[in-house]
N, C-alpha and C positions, 0 to 999 in steps of 0.2 A: 298694506293697511296700517294706518298710524294710530297711536294711542289717542290722539286728540279727536279722532273720529268716533271713539267708543266710550270715552270717559264721561262721567257726570260732571257738568260744569258748575252747577249750583251747589256748592259745598258748604255745609254747616261747619263752622270752625269755632275755636275758643282760644283765648290768650293765656299765657302761662301764669299770670297773676290772679286768675280766677281760682275759686276754691272747689273742692271735690263735691260739695253739696250742689253747687251750680252746675257742675258737669253732670251729675246724676239727673238733675231735673231737666237739663237740656236734652240729654239722651232720651229720657222718657217722653218728653213733649214732642220731640222731632223723630222719634222711633229710629234712633241711630245706634249702631254698635261701636262706632269709632269716631273720633273727632281729631282732625289735624290741628295742631297747635301752631299759631302764627303770631308774628310780631305786628307792630303798628303799620308796617308797609307790606304786609301779607307774605313775608318770607317764612318758609317752613322752619319751625324750631323743634318740632317733635310730633308725637302722636299719642293719644290716650284712648283706651278701649274700655268696653264694658267689663272686661276681665280685671282691669285696673281698679275700676269702681268697686267690684265685688271684693277684690283683695284688700281694699282699704276700708271697707264697711264693716261695722261690728256684726258678728254672727248672731243667730237666734239664741245662742247659749250665753250671750253676754248679760251681765247684770246691769248694764247701763240702761237708763230710760231712753225713750225716743228723743227727748229733748237733749239729753247728754250726748247721744250718738250723733245727732245732727250738729251739735255744737262742735264736736271734734272734727267732723267732716268739713265744717265751715272754716276751721283753722288750717286744714291741710291744703296746700296750694298745688295747682296743676304741675308746676315746675318740679315739685318734689316727687311726683309719681310718674310723669310721662316718660316714654321712651325717647331719649334725646338723639341717639344715632339712628334716626329714622331712614329707612330705605325708600328712595323716591325713584321716579322714572320721568324722563323728559317727554314733553308733549309731542315732539317730533320723532320719538322712537317708534319702532315697529311694535305691533301688538305681540309679536313673538318674543320680543325682548321683555315685555311686561310679564308674559306667561312664564318665561324662564326665571325671572326674579321671584315671582310668587311661588313657583315650584321649589326653587333652590332654598329659599328662606322659610318655607312652610308658613306662609302668611296668606291672607285672603284679600288684601287691599293695598294699594300703593298711592300715596299722594303724587299728583302730576305737577311738575314744575316747569318754568321757562328757564332761559339762560341766566337769570338773576336769582334763581332759587325761589321765585315767587309762585305761590300756589295758583294753579289755573284749573284744577279739577282733581278727580279721584277715579281710579279704575279698580274694579273688583274682579274676583274670579267669575262672577256671573257675566260681567262685560266680556271677559275672554271667551266664555262659552258662546255668547251671542256673536262675537267676531268669527269663531270657528264655524258656526252655522252659516254665516254669510259667505265665508271663504269657500266652504264646501258646497255651497248652493243647495243646502238641504231644504230650503223653502220651495224648491222647484221640482216638478216631476221630471225624472231623468232615468237614464240607464247607467249603472255602474259596471265598468269593465276593469278587471284586474289582470295585469300582464306582468310576467317575469321577463326582464330584459338584462342584457349585458350592460354594465355601467361604463359607458364610453361617451365621448363627445358626439353630439348630433342625434342621439337616440330620440329625444323628445321632439326635436325638429322634424325628423323623418316621420314619426307617428302623427305629429300634428299636420304634416302635409297630406297624409292619407285622408284624415278627417276633412281637411279643407277641400281637397279635390272632390270629395263626395258631398260637399255642401252641408256637412254636419257641424253643428255648433258645440264646441267644448265648453262646459260650464266650469270645470275645475280639474286640475291634475295635481296629485300628491305623490311624491317619490319617497319610498321608504327603503333605505339601504338594508340588504339582507346579509351580504358578505362584502369583501373588498371588490368583488367583480360582478356581483349580482344585485339588482334593484327591483323592488316591486312597485309598479306604477298603478295607481288607482285613478281611473278617468271617469268623470261624470259628464255625460253628453246627451243631447237631444237627438236621438237616432232617427226618429220619424219612421219611415218605411225602409230605411237602408241599413237596418241592423245586421242582417245576414251578410250583406255585401262587405261591410267594413270588417266584420269579424273574420270572414274568409280571406280578405286581403291581408289582414294582420298575420294570420297563420301562414299564408303563402310567403310572406316576407321573413318568416322565421321566428316570429314572436310567439311566445307560449301564453295563450289566454287561459288563465286559471279559474276565472269566475265571471259570470254575466248575470246581473240582477236588475230588475226593474224597481225603481225607488219612487214611491208616491210622495207628493208634496206633503211637507210637515207644517205648512203655513197655517 
C-alpha cells in the first residue's frame, strides 16, 4: 500500500512571506494544527505548527495590549519561525516508510511530495492507523490464528497452500520475528465451517498453533 492511497490531497498551505498573525487566523479558521510552507510553484520550503504559533505569541502575563501583540505577530514572518529542514515522504513510498519516519522522528505528520519536491498531499499518524486497519482486515469478521514457525524459506507458501487447498480465504498475514530462527505468524482468515480441519492439518504438519480467536467486524 502506497502513501498516495492514504494521504490527504487537499492540503491547506501558506507561503513564507506571510506573517504569524495570518498563520494563526488560517489555522483557527481551517482547524489545522500544521501548515506546509510552499513557494510559488508549490515546492515544499518548510512546515509551521500550532506549537510555533504558541511559542511566538505573547503569554497571558505580558503587559502588551491585544493591539500591540497582534502588531508584533504581524511583523514576524513565516520564514523566521518555520522548520526549514522539513521531513517529507514520496507519494510512491510505502505506508510502512511513512510510519517509520513518523516514529523515528517523533512527529505526527509528513508532507507528501513528488519527484520535483512539489507538495501533493499530507499523511498523518491517523492515516497510518487507517492503513493498518485496512492491511489487517480489521473491518471484516474473521478468525485470528497465531502460529510459531521456524524462520525458513517456503514456510508461508506451505501454510498458504493448506488454506488454498481447503478453499479458505486468507485476509492477512503478519510475520513477527521472535529470534533468529523463530517467527510468529498471525493469520486472519474466513474459516467458514473448516476451522477444525485446517487447525488439525497445521498441527499434523508440525506447526505449533498458539492461539485461535474469532474477531468480529469493527466496521
